[in-house]
C-alpha positions in Angstrom: 117.3 88.0 80.1 114.7 88.0 82.4 111.9 89.6 80.1 112.4 88.2 76.7 109.3 89.0 75.6 109.6 93.0 76.0 113.0 92.4 74.3 111.1 91.1 71.4 108.6 94.0 71.4 111.7 96.5 71.2 113.5 94.9 68.4 110.1 94.9 66.4 109.8 98.7 67.6 113.1 99.2 65.9 112.3 97.5 62.7 109.3 99.7 62.0 110.0 103.1 63.9 113.4 103.4 63.9 115.9 103.2 67.0 115.7 107.0 68.3 111.7 106.5 68.8 112.4 103.2 70.4 114.7 104.5 72.7 112.7 107.3 73.6 110.1 104.7 74.2 111.8 102.8 76.4 113.2 105.5 78.3 109.9 106.7 79.0 108.4 103.5 80.1 111.3 103.2 82.5 110.9 106.2 84.0 106.9 105.9 84.9 105.9 105.8 88.5 103.5 102.6 88.9 101.2 102.3 91.9 102.5 98.9 94.2 100.6 96.0 95.5 97.1 94.3 94.8 95.7 93.7 98.2 93.9 95.6 100.5 90.9 96.0 102.9 89.0 98.8 103.7 85.1 100.5 104.0 83.1 101.6 101.3 82.8 105.4 101.1 81.0 106.0 98.0 79.2 103.5 95.0 78.3 104.3 91.4 75.0 104.2 90.5 75.0 100.6 89.2 76.6 99.1 91.7 74.1 96.9 93.4 76.2 94.6 95.3 77.6 96.4 97.9 76.7 99.3 99.9 78.3 102.3 101.5 79.7 101.1 104.8 80.1 97.5 103.9 83.9 96.2 104.6 85.0 95.0 101.5 88.3 93.3 99.9 89.9 94.8 96.4 92.9 94.5 94.2 93.4 98.1 94.5 97.0 99.5 94.8 98.4 100.4 98.2 96.6 103.6 99.5 94.3 105.0 102.0 91.8 105.6 99.3 91.3 103.4 96.2 88.6 103.1 93.5 87.9 99.5 91.8 85.3 98.4 89.7 82.9 96.2 91.3 83.9 92.7 89.9 87.2 93.4 91.4 85.7 93.7 95.2 84.0 91.5 97.3 82.0 91.9 100.9 83.7 90.5 104.1 81.9 88.2 106.3 81.4 89.3 109.9 83.3 87.1 111.7 86.2 87.6 109.5 88.7 90.1 110.7 90.2 92.9 108.7 93.9 91.6 109.0 92.8 87.9 107.5 90.8 89.6 105.2 93.9 91.2 103.6 94.7 87.8 102.4 92.1 87.3 100.0 93.7 88.5 96.7 97.0 86.6 97.3 94.7 83.6 98.1 92.8 84.0 94.8 96.3 83.8 93.2 97.1 80.3 94.9 93.2 79.2 94.3 93.3 79.7 90.7 96.2 77.6 90.4 94.4 74.5 92.6 91.4 74.9 90.0 93.7 74.5 87.1 95.5 70.9 89.2 91.4 70.1 89.8 92.5 67.8 92.4 90.7 64.5 93.3 89.4 63.5 96.9 92.8 61.7 98.4 95.7 63.0 95.6 98.6 63.7 96.3 100.0 67.5 95.4 103.2 69.0 96.0 104.0 72.0 96.5 107.3 73.4 95.8 108.3 76.7 97.3 106.5 77.7 100.5 106.1 81.3 100.3 103.3 83.2 101.0 101.6 82.2 98.2 102.8 78.5 98.9 101.8 78.5 102.7 98.1 79.6 101.5 97.8 76.8 98.8 98.9 74.0 101.2 95.8 74.9 103.4 93.4 75.2 100.5 94.7 71.6 98.6 94.6 70.1 102.6 91.0 71.7 102.6 90.2 69.6 99.5 91.2 66.5 101.1 94.3 66.2 99.0 97.4 64.8 100.6 99.7 68.0 100.4 103.5 67.6 100.6 105.9 70.6 100.6 109.5 71.5 99.7 111.1 74.8 100.3 115.0 75.8 100.7 114.6 77.9 104.0 114.1 76.1 107.1 111.7 78.6 109.3 108.9 77.9 106.1 109.4 74.4 106.3 109.0 74.4 110.3 105.8 76.7 109.7 104.2 74.5 107.0 104.6 71.4 109.2 103.2 73.7 112.2 100.1 73.9 109.9 99.7 70.1 109.7 101.4 69.4 106.3 104.2 67.1 105.2 107.7 69.5 104.7 110.9 68.9 103.9 113.9 71.1 103.5 115.5 70.6 100.2 118.8 70.7 101.1 118.3 67.8 103.4 116.3 65.4 100.7 116.1 64.6 97.3 112.7 66.0 96.7 112.0 63.9 94.0 113.3 60.4 95.9 111.3 61.4 98.7 107.9 62.1 96.5 108.3 58.5 95.5 109.1 57.0 98.4 105.9 58.9 100.1 103.6 57.9 97.4 105.0 54.0 97.1 107.1 54.4 93.8 104.0 56.1 91.8 104.5 59.8 92.2 102.6 62.9 92.4 99.4 63.7 90.7 100.2 67.4 90.7 102.9 69.5 91.3 102.1 73.3 92.3 105.1 75.3 91.6 105.2 78.3 93.7 108.9 79.1 94.1 110.8 82.2 92.7 114.1 81.0 91.7 116.3 81.1 88.1 117.3 78.0 88.0 115.4 75.3 85.4 116.5 72.4 88.2 112.5 73.0 89.7 110.8 72.3 86.9 112.6 69.2 86.3 112.6 68.1 89.4 108.7 68.4 89.2 108.4 66.5 86.3 110.7 63.7 87.7 108.9 63.3 90.6 105.1 63.1 88.7 103.3 60.1 87.9 102.1 58.8 84.6 100.1 62.0 82.8 100.3 64.1 86.0 100.0 67.7 86.2 102.2 70.6 86.7 100.8 74.4 87.0 103.2 77.2 87.6 102.5 80.2 89.9 105.8 81.8 90.7 108.6 82.4 88.4 111.4 79.8 87.3 113.5 79.0 85.0 111.6 77.1 81.9 114.1 75.4 79.7 112.2 72.2 79.8 113.9 68.7 78.7 111.7 67.3 76.4 112.7 63.7 78.0 111.0 64.9 81.3 107.8 65.3 80.0 107.4 62.9 76.9 107.3 59.6 78.4 105.2 60.3 80.9 102.5 62.5 78.7 102.6 65.5 81.4 101.0 68.2 81.0 102.1 72.1 82.2 100.3 75.0 82.6 100.6 78.5 83.7 98.3 79.8 86.1 97.3 83.4 85.3 96.6 85.7 88.5 93.4 85.4 90.2 91.3 83.9 87.7 88.9 84.5 84.8 88.8 88.1 83.9 92.0 88.9 84.7 93.5 91.7 82.3 90.2 91.7 80.2 89.0 95.2 79.7 85.8 93.8 79.9 85.4 92.4 83.1 87.8 94.6 84.7 87.1 98.2 83.5 83.6 97.8 81.8 82.4 95.5 84.6 80.8 92.9 82.3 80.3 90.0 84.4 81.1 86.2 82.8 77.6 84.2 83.1 78.4 81.4 85.8 76.6 78.7 84.0 80.1 79.1 81.6 82.3 80.7 83.4 82.0 79.1 87.2 84.8 80.5 88.8 85.7 84.3 88.3 88.4 87.3 89.7 85.7 87.9 92.2 84.1 84.5 92.9 87.4 83.1 93.8 87.5 85.8 96.4 84.5 85.2 97.4 85.5 81.5 97.5 88.8 82.7 100.0 86.6 85.0 102.2 84.5 81.9 102.8 87.6 79.6 103.4 88.6 82.1 106.1 85.3 82.4 107.5 85.2 78.6 108.0 88.8 78.0 109.4 89.9 75.9 106.4 92.5 79.1 105.6 94.5 80.2 108.6 97.0 83.4 107.8 97.6 84.8 111.5 101.1 82.8 111.4 101.8 84.2 108.1 101.9 87.8 109.2 105.9 88.9 109.7 104.9 92.4 110.8 102.1 95.1 110.7 102.9 98.5 110.9 101.5 102.0 109.3 102.5 102.8 105.8 104.7 105.6 106.5 107.3 102.8 107.4 106.9 101.2 103.9 110.5 102.1 102.8 111.7 99.6 105.8 109.2 97.0 104.8 110.1 97.2 100.8 114.1 97.2 101.7 114.0 93.9 103.5 111.5 92.0 101.0 114.1 89.4 100.8 115.0 88.5 104.0 114.2 84.6 104.5 112.1 85.4 107.3 110.0 87.9 105.5 106.2 85.9 104.5 103.6 89.1 104.7 103.6 92.5 106.2 100.1 94.2 107.1 100.0 98.0 106.2 97.5 100.3 108.1 96.5 103.5 107.1 95.3 106.5 109.2 92.8 107.4 106.2 91.0 110.8 105.5 87.7 112.3 106.1 86.7 112.4 102.8 88.3 112.1 99.3 90.4 114.7 97.7 91.3 114.1 94.4 93.7 117.1 94.0 97.2 117.6 95.1 98.9 121.3 95.1 101.8 121.1 94.3 102.7 124.8 94.1 100.6 128.0 94.6 102.8 130.6 94.6 103.4 131.2 91.1 101.8 133.7 89.0 101.0 134.1 85.3 103.5 135.8 83.2 101.8 138.5 80.8 101.4 136.7 77.2 101.5 133.6 78.4 98.9 130.9 77.7 97.5 129.3 81.1 97.1 125.6 80.2 95.2 122.7 81.4 96.0 119.1 80.4 93.7 116.0 80.5 95.3 113.0 79.7 98.7 112.2 80.9 99.5 108.9 78.4 101.8 108.5 75.9 100.9 110.7 73.3 100.9 114.1 75.7 104.5 112.6 76.7 105.8 111.5 73.1 104.2 114.2 71.1 102.3 117.5 73.0 104.9 118.2 75.4 107.8 118.4 73.1 105.7 120.9 70.9 104.2 122.7 74.0 108.1 123.3 74.9 108.5 125.4 72.2 105.7 128.1 72.9 105.2 130.4 75.5 102.9 128.4 77.6 102.4 127.5 81.6 100.7 124.6 82.2 98.6 125.2 85.6 96.6 121.6 86.1 97.2 118.2 84.7 94.3 115.8 85.1 94.5 111.9 84.6 92.1 108.7 86.1 95.5 107.9 87.4 96.7 110.0 90.6 100.4 108.9 90.1 100.5 109.6 86.1 98.8 113.2 86.9 101.2 114.3 89.4 104.4 112.6 88.0 103.3 114.6 84.3 102.3 117.8 86.5 105.9 117.6 88.2 107.8 117.1 84.7 105.9 120.0 83.4 106.4 122.2 86.5 102.6 122.5 86.7 100.9 123.7 90.0 98.3 121.3 90.5 97.5 117.3 89.7 94.1 116.4 89.9 92.0 113.1 89.0 88.8 115.6 88.8 88.8 117.3 85.3 86.0 119.2 86.2 87.8 121.5 88.8 90.0 122.2 85.8 87.5 123.0 83.4 85.8 125.1 86.1 88.9 127.0 86.6 88.6 130.8 85.3 92.0 131.2 85.1 92.8 128.3 82.7 92.4 129.7 78.9 93.5 126.6 76.7 92.5 123.3 77.7 93.8 120.0 76.1 92.0 117.1 75.8 95.0 114.3 75.0 92.8 110.9 75.8 91.2 108.1 74.1 88.1 108.7 73.1 85.3 107.7 75.5 87.7 107.4 78.5 86.0 110.5 80.3 
């Protein structure tokens, strides 16, 4: 199983809640839509009253999903230098994933760092490591990616043509690599084993990609190797206080956060230390997204840029149907909040009543639209005030957690 932690959660839920509620919860989760993507560039069209680091009209990067308009907290965006193009800046968040892993490696001047996997993050990593005055050695199974890395000035080898362990030992004069950065995607446990065997005594291994993790104690024990998994693009990731409430970490205690990593990558782009033009496989309108996603696994694919036509102004409301009329005696209902409580508790109760849902409001446009379609509602919106001000609605159910609106 690829996600044993999720299986464990399901088993524990069966023990506490029973089989039927667990099956219902799993089916609901699997049916949920989710926004794709986390790297974008755009122009600021509106800011909150307490935002001070960006202004309307600024070009910024953010970790918002694929959309022509996104809303993010101040800590999750950064201003783009004038000399950096939109196309280059779009690589900032991916670059921050690579940079965070490199910060965990903490390489010194002249140290040898091996990068296992020369996909998008790997090709960004080798450039940032070279900019840090490291000797970088890259390995990949795809010939075109190896050749691209060589064009970027990196010693690179196709794994089918050489023994990666023997090659690193040879190139380092029998010493071994100071650190190995794993940016590959594979089910094989061999990559971690090779990384350990090519490392010097007390070397470091940092995992960014997804590989088999059945570790051999012998590979690590004799050399006292350290192994660490890098978490996305830096301190603050998955912390609601930082990402949702905007509480920054003091720079004296946490030098590099998500946002400060964004700014560091933008600086590298500005100085030419990171060059991404050669990494762009395709550039197209977002309307062609299906063709792009259908070919993501193609060996030639590295990075695709989507472009949006944009709108004149934000529209928080999607009208799904406007030709239905209220049947006499029915309640015209508005729902605020489309989370699990709404799906699992309220909706089954309402189904037994004589009602008609007109509007569903949620902070997420995807969840609002998904729930509206499920309930055959007329409108999905991210602006709950429009629903509350609608005189045709005679019952509003607020199903959000406390202090979320």
